[in-house]
N, C-alpha and C positions, 0 to 999 in steps of 0.2 A: 311451654315451647312456643317459639315465635317463628313464623315462616317469613323468609325474605321475599322481595318481589320476584326473584328469579327461581324461587322454590327451594333454596337452601334451608334446611331445618337446623337451627342452632340449639343444641342440647346442653344441659347443665354439665359442666366439666370440659367443654370444648376448649375454653380459654386456657385451662390448666394443661391440656395436651399440646396445644399449638406452640410451636417454636419459631424463632426468627428465621432459622434456616428454611423452614417450610415456605415462608413468604418470599424470601430471597430467591429460592429455587423456582417457585411458580412464576414470579415476575420475570425472571430471566428467560424461561421457556416461552412465556406469553409474548415477550418482546422479540425474541429471536426466531420463534416458531420451529426450532430444531433442537432436539435433545443434545446432540453432539456439540452444537455451537454454545448452548447454555452450559454444558459441562466445562468447555474450554474457558468460557468467561468467568465461571465460578472456581476454576482450578480444582475441579473434582472429577471423578470418573463418570461415565455415562450411566453405568449401573447404579451409582449413588444418586444420580438425578432421578432415575426411574423409581427407586426405593422411596425417596423423599416425596415424590408426587403421589405415589400410592398411599403413603401415610397421610398426606394432606387430604386426599379424597376420602379416605376412611374417617378422618376426623370430622370433616364437614358433612359427610353422609351423602354425597352426590358427586357424579363425574364432573370435573372441571375442564377436561381436555379430551379431544378426540385424536387418537393416534391414526395418522393417515400415511399413505405411501411416501409422500415427499415431505413429511414433517408432522406438525401437530396444529390443530386449530382449537379455539375456545368454544365450549358449549355456552348456552345462554347463562347458565349459572357461573361459568368461568368468566364471562364478560363482566357480570356484576361484581364478582369477587375481585377481579383485577383492579377495578377502579378504587374500591375501598382499601384493598391491600396496599396499593401504591400510595394512597393518601396517608395511610397509617405509618408506612415506613418513612415517608417524607416528614411527617410530624415528629416521629421519633428522632430522625436525624437533626431536625431543628432543635429539639429539646436537648439533645446531647451537645450540640454546638453552642447552645446558650450558656452552658455551664463549663465549657472547656476554656482554659486559659490560652491554649494554642489551637484555634479552630483549624479544621482540615482545609488545606488549600484546594481551590477549584482546579479541576483537571481539564485541559484542552487536548483532544485526541486528533492527531493529524496522520493520515496515511500518506506514504510516499514510496515511489519506485526506488529500489536500491541503486539503480544506475543514475538517478536524478539527485538523490540525497547529498552526495559529497560536495558538489559545487553550488547547489541552489539553497539547500536548507541551512547549512551552517552560517553563512553570512546574514541570512534573513533572521534567524533566531538571535544572532548577536545584537542586531539593531532593535529587535522586538522586546527582548527580555527586560530592558530598562524601563519600558512602558508598563509592564505587568509583572513586577517581581513577586506578586502573591499568587501567580498562576503556575501550575505545574504542567509542562508540555510532555505529553505521552506520544512518542513517535512509533508508528507501526509500519514496518517495511514488508511489502508483499508485491506480487505481480499485479498486472492491470485488472484481470478478472476478479482476483481476490479483493482488491481495493473497491471495485464496483459493488461487490456483494456486501462487504462490510459497511460501506456507506449506506446502502439500501436498508440494512438491518440496524442502522444507527449505532454501530459499534465504533465508528469514527465520526468526527464532526465535519471533516473535509478531507480532500486528497489532492496530491499533485501526481497526475497520471497522464496517460496518453489517450487521445481521442479514439473511442471504440466505434463499432458499427452502430448506426442509428437504432437498430433493434435492441441493442444492449443499453441504450441511454435513457430508457423510460424512467421518468421521475428524477433525472439527474441533469443539472445544468453544467455546461462546459465553457470555460473562459480561456481562450488561447493565451499562452505565455511566450512560447518560442518553438522553433523547429530546427533541428540540426542534423546533418547527415552523420552516419556512423563513422568511427575512426578505427583504423587498423593499427594496433600497437604491439610492440615487442620490448624485450629487455635491452638494456645498454649492451653494446658489443655483439648484437645479433649478426649472423653472417650476412643477411640481406642489407644491413646498414654499412657493411664493409665494401659493398660492390662499387666498383669504379665506373660502371656504366648504368644506363637507365634500368630501373627495376621493372620487369614485366609482371603484370598481375598474376599470370599463371605460375610465377615462381613460388607463390604461396603453396602450391600443390605439394612441394617438397617438405612441408612442415605440417605438424598437427595443429588443429584449431581449437580455440576455446570460444564457445558460442553461447548465446542466451538459450534457454530451454525451448524445445519445439512447441509450437502453438502460441507463443507469446507474440505480441505485436512487433517488438524489436527484432525478433528472430525472422519475421517475414521479410524485413528489410535486408537482413544479413543474407538470407537465402537467395533473394533476388540478385544481390551484388555478386555472390559467389557463382551463381548459375551463369551470369553474363561474363565472368572473368576466367573461371577455371574450365579446363578441358577434363571432364570426368568428375567423379565423386570426390568430395572433400573428405579428408581424414580428420575426424573429430576426436580430440583428446578428452574433452569434458563439456558438458552443458550445465550452466549454473547462472543464477541470478545474483549470487553473492559476489560483491566486488572484491572482498578480501580473499576469497578462494581463488577467483580468476587471477588476481594480481600475483598471488604466490605461485600459481602454476606457470605463469609467464616468466616471472623473475628467476625461476629455478630451472628453466628449460629453454628450448628453441621454439616453443609454441607461439602462435600468433593469436591475438585476441581481437575480435570484432565487438565493439561496444559503443555506447553513447559517449560523446565527448564529456558530458557532465560527470561521468563515472571516473574519468582519469585526468581531469583538468589539473589537479594538484600534483599528480604523479608526473605529468608532462612538464609542468612548470619547474619542478624540482629535479628533473633529470632521472627520476626513478624508472620511467618508461619513455619510449620514443615512438613517434608516429611514423609509419611507412607512407611514402608519398603516393598514395593511390587516390584516384578521384572516385569518391563514393556518392556523388550527386545522384539523387533519386531515392536515397534510403531514408529520407527525412520522415519522421512521424511527429505530428503536433503534440506538444506537451502543454498541459494547462491545469487550471484549478477545477476540481469537481466538487459540487455541493448539491444537496437535495433541493429540487426545484421548489421555489416559493417559501423556503425556510429562512428566517431572518438570522443573521450572524450576531453572536455576542460581541461586545466591544473588544474583548481579547482576540477573538477569531478574526474580526474585521481588520484589526491592526496587523495581525500575522499575515493575512492575505495581502495587505498593502505592502508589507516588507518583502514578500515573495515576488510581488509584481515589480518592485523596484530592482531586485536582483536580476530578474528575468530581462527587464528593460536594459540593464547594463550588459548582459550577455548578448543581447541582440545588437547593441551598439558595437561591442568589441568584435563581433563576427562580421559586421558590415565594414569595419575599418581594417580588418585583418587582410593580409596578403596571402591568399590561398596557394598551396604548392602547385595546384593544377594551373593557376594563372601564371606563376613565375616559370614553371617548367612543364609545359603540357606533355612532353614526351614521357614523363613519369606517370601519367595517368592512364586512362583507358586507351587502348590502341585504337587508332582510327585514322 
């Protein structure tokens, strides 16, 4: 028997019992520090993760993890085991790739807000993909808090998200792209669009609303706008971050949707939805690029971020040149 520096005793037969799933599961937990997050990343159940870790600790003969209230941490033995296990899996991956006729494509993981993706991501990817045809882009849609968490846990490489409170930005660098006020949209033929007179904001009270979920940054802007415009409580039909769900709710009813312009830019351009002429100035939330502080970007990621910057710059220019409804017809905006 031979003792490792961290006290792990390797016995005869250990290698025969050890399986690849043991290493993959342990490394996922060591990286994410949460059993649930590891289970989701491995596409297995949390009990399966626990069972696999118990098997591994039985095989090596010593605890590798400490189960704590808010997750797990590594023991001294776990720290030593993690380094060698990671090296072993990396070497195995290189060995497999060296004999494969079609090597696995590298994967770039980008997080993005659902309300930002439609107008910003598609044109950026279109210009980027020609530069990196060998890279697979994996896009993760989530709300701002989830994207911040996934970035910190290295589940994604970068994100397009909103600026959060400074207390939530530890270890994260934010680069401003643009800021746009919310837009109020309805289906074609909506009764408010048929009005021959100026539309008063309080007219929205007659219709149910589709809003972002409570607690999200974009919802704060929507709530501030509604509080200033409506007399009394708003009647909410649904709260959702899903652009497709919100679109279907609005297109099949008289509901009114408050959302980011990026979410509905193509729908407005094609006439699938129409914007009501309300002045939403003051609902802007900065949107930008999020990366882990001090971490260098791969060439593929750097080029994708450049493509996103270019699309954002075009949106800023278009907004600066646009004739806003509140400028052309101030009586349709906020009463005053």
